[in-house]
C-alpha positions as CSV (number, residue, x, y, z in Angstrom):
1,M,-119.5,90.7,-30.2
2,R,-119.3,87.2,-31.3
3,S,-115.5,87.6,-30.5
4,V,-115.4,88.5,-27.5
5,L,-118.2,85.8,-26.4
6,F,-115.8,83.0,-28.1
7,A,-112.9,84.9,-26.2
8,V,-115.2,84.7,-23.1
9,T,-115.9,81.0,-23.3
10,V,-112.8,79.9,-24.4
11,A,-111.1,81.9,-21.2
12,C,-113.7,80.0,-19.3
13,C,-113.3,76.3,-20.8
14,G,-109.2,76.9,-19.8
15,V,-109.9,77.7,-16.0
16,L,-112.8,74.7,-15.9
17,L,-110.0,72.6,-17.5
18,T,-107.1,73.8,-15.4
19,G,-109.4,73.0,-12.5
20,C,-110.0,69.1,-13.3
21,G,-106.2,68.1,-12.8
22,N,-104.4,65.0,-13.1
23,G,-107.6,62.6,-13.8
24,K,-104.6,59.7,-13.0
25,L,-103.2,60.9,-10.1
26,T,-106.8,61.4,-8.4
27,E,-108.5,58.2,-9.4
28,A,-104.8,56.1,-7.6
29,Q,-105.3,58.7,-4.6
30,H,-108.8,56.9,-4.3
31,S,-108.3,53.9,-4.9
32,A,-105.2,54.2,-2.1
33,L,-107.5,55.5,0.4
34,A,-110.3,53.9,-0.4
35,T,-107.6,50.2,0.7
36,L,-105.7,51.8,3.3
37,G,-108.8,54.3,4.9
38,K,-109.6,50.5,6.3
39,Q,-106.8,50.8,7.7
40,L,-107.4,53.4,10.3
41,P,-107.3,55.1,13.0
42,K,-104.0,52.0,14.0
43,P,-100.6,52.4,16.3
44,Y,-98.5,53.8,14.2
45,R,-95.1,53.7,17.2
46,D,-94.0,55.1,20.3
47,G,-98.0,55.6,21.4
48,L,-98.2,58.0,18.2
49,I,-101.3,57.0,16.3
50,T,-102.4,57.0,13.0
51,D,-105.8,58.3,12.9
52,S,-106.7,59.5,8.8
53,A,-105.5,60.4,6.2
54,H,-106.8,62.5,2.9
55,R,-105.9,63.9,-0.5
56,H,-104.3,67.2,0.0
57,G,-103.4,68.8,-3.9
58,D,-100.7,66.2,-5.3
59,D,-100.2,64.4,-1.8
60,I,-102.4,61.9,0.2
61,V,-101.6,63.2,4.1
62,F,-101.5,61.0,7.0
63,V,-102.6,62.1,10.4
64,V,-100.2,61.2,13.2
65,R,-101.8,62.1,17.0
66,F,-99.8,62.3,19.5
67,P,-102.5,61.5,22.5
68,G,-100.5,63.0,25.6
69,A,-98.1,65.6,24.2
70,T,-99.4,69.4,23.2
71,V,-97.7,72.1,21.2
72,A,-96.8,73.7,24.4
73,M,-94.9,70.6,25.7
74,A,-93.1,70.9,22.4
75,K,-91.8,74.1,22.4
76,A,-90.4,73.3,25.8
77,K,-88.6,71.1,24.5
78,P,-87.8,71.5,21.3
79,E,-84.8,69.3,20.2
80,V,-87.0,66.8,21.4
81,F,-89.0,67.2,18.6
82,E,-86.2,68.0,16.2
83,A,-85.0,65.3,16.9
84,L,-88.1,63.6,15.9
85,R,-88.7,65.4,12.7
86,R,-84.9,64.4,11.7
87,D,-85.7,60.5,12.9
88,E,-89.7,60.8,10.6
89,D,-87.7,62.6,7.6
90,E,-86.0,59.1,7.4
91,S,-88.5,56.6,8.3
92,I,-91.0,58.2,5.8
93,T,-89.1,56.5,2.7
94,E,-90.5,53.3,4.5
95,L,-93.7,53.9,2.2
96,C,-92.6,53.6,-1.0
97,M,-93.1,49.5,-0.4
98,E,-96.7,50.2,-0.1
99,P,-98.5,48.2,-2.4
100,A,-101.0,50.8,-2.1
101,L,-99.3,53.9,-3.2
102,A,-97.6,53.2,-5.8
103,P,-100.2,53.9,-8.4
104,V,-99.8,57.6,-6.6
105,Y,-96.0,57.9,-6.9
106,A,-96.5,57.0,-10.8
107,A,-99.0,59.6,-10.9
108,G,-96.7,61.9,-9.7
109,G,-98.1,62.4,-6.7
110,G,-96.6,62.5,-3.3
111,V,-97.1,61.2,0.7
112,R,-96.6,63.6,3.3
113,R,-97.2,62.4,7.9
114,R,-98.7,65.5,9.5
115,F,-98.3,65.1,13.1
116,V,-100.3,66.5,15.6
117,D,-101.1,66.9,19.5
118,A,-104.3,65.8,21.1
119,N,-106.5,68.7,20.3
120,G,-105.9,68.7,16.6
121,A,-102.3,71.4,16.5
122,V,-100.0,70.4,14.5
123,F,-96.3,69.6,15.5
124,F,-94.6,69.4,12.3
125,E,-95.0,67.7,8.6
126,V,-92.7,65.5,7.3
127,E,-93.1,64.8,3.5
128,L,-92.2,62.6,0.3
129,K,-92.1,63.1,-3.3
130,A,-92.6,60.8,-5.9
131,K,-88.9,61.0,-7.5
132,H,-87.6,59.6,-3.7
133,C,-89.5,56.8,-4.5
134,T,-88.5,56.2,-8.0
135,P,-85.8,53.9,-9.3
136,H,-82.5,56.2,-10.5
């Protein structure tokens, strides 16, 4: 009976510790969000607005809104939105230079920009991993 209780206790502790995740990353994310969140919402570019930022796993996600567009419009002109996606794949690296995000990258976290329409439906998302901001 004791060995069963011990095994159950060890298993439960393992599950709880796994759920704790990377404390250094979580702390860095909270600090970055506290700093960057004060600036939001703010204009992004070409009429887009960075509405908010939040944690999602190892990443900080910036929600960028197209106030005058819908997912239906994107489906009608896929080449326009594909060009924007390609441009964003390149321009997201500018976030490597954001001082508030440096501790997030150092702890192994990343950043995403999630582009949504006026109703909150997702157009696309671009991602920046920590390894892309670290000198090789």
